[in-house]
py3Dmol code that shows the C-alpha trace and the ligand (Angstrom):
import py3Dmol

protein = """\
ATOM      1  CA  UNK A   1      14.409   1.544  17.996  1.00  0.00           C
ATOM      2  CA  UNK A   2      10.975   3.078  17.671  1.00  0.00           C
ATOM      3  CA  UNK A   3       9.740   1.019  14.757  1.00  0.00           C
ATOM      4  CA  UNK A   4       7.414   2.151  12.063  1.00  0.00           C
ATOM      5  CA  UNK A   5       3.640   2.604  12.312  1.00  0.00           C
ATOM      6  CA  UNK A   6       1.651  -0.344  10.967  1.00  0.00           C
ATOM      7  CA  UNK A   7      -0.668   0.165   8.004  1.00  0.00           C
ATOM      8  CA  UNK A   8      -4.301  -0.878   8.269  1.00  0.00           C
ATOM      9  CA  UNK A   9      -7.409  -0.707   6.111  1.00  0.00           C
ATOM     10  CA  UNK A  10      -7.921   2.786   7.557  1.00  0.00           C
ATOM     11  CA  UNK A  11      -4.553   4.055   6.270  1.00  0.00           C
ATOM     12  CA  UNK A  12      -4.424   6.461   3.351  1.00  0.00           C
ATOM     13  CA  UNK A  13      -2.151   5.154   0.586  1.00  0.00           C
ATOM     14  CA  UNK A  14      -1.831   7.070  -2.694  1.00  0.00           C
ATOM     15  CA  UNK A  15      -0.299   6.296  -6.078  1.00  0.00           C
ATOM     16  CA  UNK A  16       2.325   8.804  -7.342  1.00  0.00           C
ATOM     17  CA  UNK A  17      -0.495  10.728  -9.080  1.00  0.00           C
ATOM     18  CA  UNK A  18      -2.835  10.917  -6.103  1.00  0.00           C
ATOM     19  CA  UNK A  19      -5.069   7.930  -6.887  1.00  0.00           C
ATOM     20  CA  UNK A  20      -6.243   5.902  -3.936  1.00  0.00           C
ATOM     21  CA  UNK A  21      -4.617   2.539  -3.211  1.00  0.00           C
ATOM     22  CA  UNK A  22      -7.261   0.164  -1.856  1.00  0.00           C
ATOM     23  CA  UNK A  23      -6.577  -3.265  -0.339  1.00  0.00           C
ATOM     24  CA  UNK A  24      -8.908  -5.833  -1.901  1.00  0.00           C
ATOM     25  CA  UNK A  25      -8.044  -8.671   0.452  1.00  0.00           C
ATOM     26  CA  UNK A  26      -7.249  -7.281   3.898  1.00  0.00           C
ATOM     27  CA  UNK A  27      -5.986 -10.175   5.924  1.00  0.00           C
ATOM     28  CA  UNK A  28      -8.019  -9.610   9.059  1.00  0.00           C
ATOM     29  CA  UNK A  29      -6.063 -12.058  11.165  1.00  0.00           C
ATOM     30  CA  UNK A  30      -4.307  -9.250  12.999  1.00  0.00           C
ATOM     31  CA  UNK A  31      -5.740  -5.906  14.061  1.00  0.00           C
ATOM     32  CA  UNK A  32      -4.122  -2.579  14.894  1.00  0.00           C
ATOM     33  CA  UNK A  33      -6.365   0.024  16.520  1.00  0.00           C
ATOM     34  CA  UNK A  34      -9.314  -2.215  15.649  1.00  0.00           C
ATOM     35  CA  UNK A  35      -8.572  -2.245  11.917  1.00  0.00           C
ATOM     36  CA  UNK A  36      -7.184  -5.175   9.890  1.00  0.00           C
ATOM     37  CA  UNK A  37      -3.477  -4.936   9.144  1.00  0.00           C
ATOM     38  CA  UNK A  38      -2.316  -5.186   5.539  1.00  0.00           C
ATOM     39  CA  UNK A  39      -0.121  -8.017   4.285  1.00  0.00           C
ATOM     40  CA  UNK A  40       2.570  -7.194   1.741  1.00  0.00           C
ATOM     41  CA  UNK A  41       1.427 -10.222  -0.236  1.00  0.00           C
ATOM     42  CA  UNK A  42      -2.187  -9.017  -0.421  1.00  0.00           C
ATOM     43  CA  UNK A  43      -3.962  -7.640  -3.477  1.00  0.00           C
ATOM     44  CA  UNK A  44      -4.278  -3.914  -4.009  1.00  0.00           C
ATOM     45  CA  UNK A  45      -6.054  -1.873  -6.661  1.00  0.00           C
ATOM     46  CA  UNK A  46      -5.703   1.826  -7.497  1.00  0.00           C
ATOM     47  CA  UNK A  47      -8.811   3.931  -8.018  1.00  0.00           C
ATOM     48  CA  UNK A  48      -9.076   7.471  -9.307  1.00  0.00           C
ATOM     49  CA  UNK A  49      -5.581   7.777 -10.772  1.00  0.00           C
ATOM     50  CA  UNK A  50      -5.603  10.638 -13.321  1.00  0.00           C
ATOM     51  CA  UNK A  51      -2.389   9.629 -15.107  1.00  0.00           C
ATOM     52  CA  UNK A  52      -2.262   9.752 -18.899  1.00  0.00           C
ATOM     53  CA  UNK A  53       0.480   8.523 -21.217  1.00  0.00           C
ATOM     54  CA  UNK A  54       2.486  11.075 -23.250  1.00  0.00           C
ATOM     55  CA  UNK A  55       0.211  10.288 -26.217  1.00  0.00           C
ATOM     56  CA  UNK A  56      -2.766  11.437 -24.189  1.00  0.00           C
ATOM     57  CA  UNK A  57      -4.339   8.042 -23.670  1.00  0.00           C
ATOM     58  CA  UNK A  58      -5.376   7.319 -20.109  1.00  0.00           C
ATOM     59  CA  UNK A  59      -2.821   5.124 -18.389  1.00  0.00           C
ATOM     60  CA  UNK A  60      -3.964   5.078 -14.787  1.00  0.00           C
ATOM     61  CA  UNK A  61      -2.235   3.051 -12.121  1.00  0.00           C
ATOM     62  CA  UNK A  62      -4.113  -0.194 -11.557  1.00  0.00           C
ATOM     63  CA  UNK A  63      -2.238  -2.363  -9.098  1.00  0.00           C
ATOM     64  CA  UNK A  64       0.477  -2.117  -6.466  1.00  0.00           C
ATOM     65  CA  UNK A  65       3.090  -4.638  -5.516  1.00  0.00           C
ATOM     66  CA  UNK A  66       5.247  -4.208  -2.470  1.00  0.00           C
ATOM     67  CA  UNK A  67       8.967  -4.552  -3.004  1.00  0.00           C
ATOM     68  CA  UNK A  68       9.783  -4.126   0.679  1.00  0.00           C
ATOM     69  CA  UNK A  69       7.567  -4.451   3.721  1.00  0.00           C
ATOM     70  CA  UNK A  70      10.117  -2.594   5.835  1.00  0.00           C
ATOM     71  CA  UNK A  71       9.355  -4.738   8.840  1.00  0.00           C
ATOM     72  CA  UNK A  72      10.191  -8.146  10.200  1.00  0.00           C
ATOM     73  CA  UNK A  73       6.795  -8.470  11.830  1.00  0.00           C
ATOM     74  CA  UNK A  74       4.452 -11.081  10.442  1.00  0.00           C
ATOM     75  CA  UNK A  75       0.784 -11.733  10.989  1.00  0.00           C
ATOM     76  CA  UNK A  76      -0.512 -15.173  10.095  1.00  0.00           C
ATOM     77  CA  UNK A  77       2.897 -15.895   8.555  1.00  0.00           C
ATOM     78  CA  UNK A  78       2.710 -12.926   6.164  1.00  0.00           C
ATOM     79  CA  UNK A  79       4.866  -9.777   6.302  1.00  0.00           C
ATOM     80  CA  UNK A  80       2.753  -6.787   7.280  1.00  0.00           C
ATOM     81  CA  UNK A  81       3.024  -3.310   5.813  1.00  0.00           C
ATOM     82  CA  UNK A  82       4.274  -0.319   7.763  1.00  0.00           C
ATOM     83  CA  UNK A  83       4.805   3.351   7.012  1.00  0.00           C
ATOM     84  CA  UNK A  84       8.253   2.644   5.539  1.00  0.00           C
ATOM     85  CA  UNK A  85       7.064  -0.135   3.229  1.00  0.00           C
ATOM     86  CA  UNK A  86       7.864   0.470  -0.426  1.00  0.00           C
ATOM     87  CA  UNK A  87       5.237  -0.282  -3.040  1.00  0.00           C
ATOM     88  CA  UNK A  88       5.359   0.239  -6.789  1.00  0.00           C
ATOM     89  CA  UNK A  89       2.220   1.202  -8.710  1.00  0.00           C
ATOM     90  CA  UNK A  90       1.743  -0.290 -12.176  1.00  0.00           C
ATOM     91  CA  UNK A  91      -0.875   0.507 -14.800  1.00  0.00           C
ATOM     92  CA  UNK A  92      -2.997  -2.062 -16.618  1.00  0.00           C
ATOM     93  CA  UNK A  93      -0.737  -1.509 -19.632  1.00  0.00           C
ATOM     94  CA  UNK A  94       2.258  -2.427 -17.521  1.00  0.00           C
ATOM     95  CA  UNK A  95       3.672   1.043 -16.955  1.00  0.00           C
ATOM     96  CA  UNK A  96       5.590   1.165 -13.682  1.00  0.00           C
ATOM     97  CA  UNK A  97       4.550   4.548 -12.312  1.00  0.00           C
ATOM     98  CA  UNK A  98       6.738   4.760  -9.239  1.00  0.00           C
ATOM     99  CA  UNK A  99       6.571   4.429  -5.517  1.00  0.00           C
ATOM    100  CA  UNK A 100       3.296   4.824  -3.697  1.00  0.00           C
ATOM    101  CA  UNK A 101       2.918   7.395  -0.937  1.00  0.00           C
ATOM    102  CA  UNK A 102       1.693   6.513   2.513  1.00  0.00           C
ATOM    103  CA  UNK A 103      -0.196   9.668   3.382  1.00  0.00           C
ATOM    104  CA  UNK A 104      -1.709   8.701   6.695  1.00  0.00           C
ATOM    105  CA  UNK A 105      -1.821   5.819   9.125  1.00  0.00           C
ATOM    106  CA  UNK A 106      -2.496   5.173  12.771  1.00  0.00           C
ATOM    107  CA  UNK A 107       0.475   6.183  14.905  1.00  0.00           C
ATOM    108  CA  UNK A 108       0.008   4.196  18.089  1.00  0.00           C
ATOM    109  CA  UNK A 109       1.133   0.748  17.018  1.00  0.00           C
ATOM    110  CA  UNK A 110       4.542   0.286  15.436  1.00  0.00           C
ATOM    111  CA  UNK A 111       6.575  -2.651  14.179  1.00  0.00           C
ATOM    112  CA  UNK A 112      10.301  -3.067  13.809  1.00  0.00           C
TER     113      UNK A 112
END
"""
ligand_1 = """\
1
ZN
Zn -1.186 6.825 -10.592
"""
view = py3Dmol.view(width=600, height=400)
view.addModel(protein, "pdb")
view.setStyle({"model": 0}, {"cartoon": {"style": "trace"}})
view.addModel(ligand_1, "xyz")
view.setStyle({"model": 1}, {"stick": {}})
view.zoomTo()
view.show()
């Protein structure tokens, strides 16, 4: 099994509308290609989401929670995120927007 590339602070993660998913508490206890890996239990915010509700009011994605890390690998006891992890973006008003997209990550270090 090849495994799935590990996500780090240098990975590009987008909400379903193209906003940027930013880790606010990268763990830092484990590195991949010199960048901190991301724990599925960490905090994430979404910036720049253009989504508006059907009534026209802005309803941008605000946070992401990860429903599956997709890997059994842990760093510091926490499950780390990989390219097949599944995260759901939610707006400040509680609208579940859908699954985030992992647009880019390092490809050298993988986890099963
Ligand atoms: Zn969004």
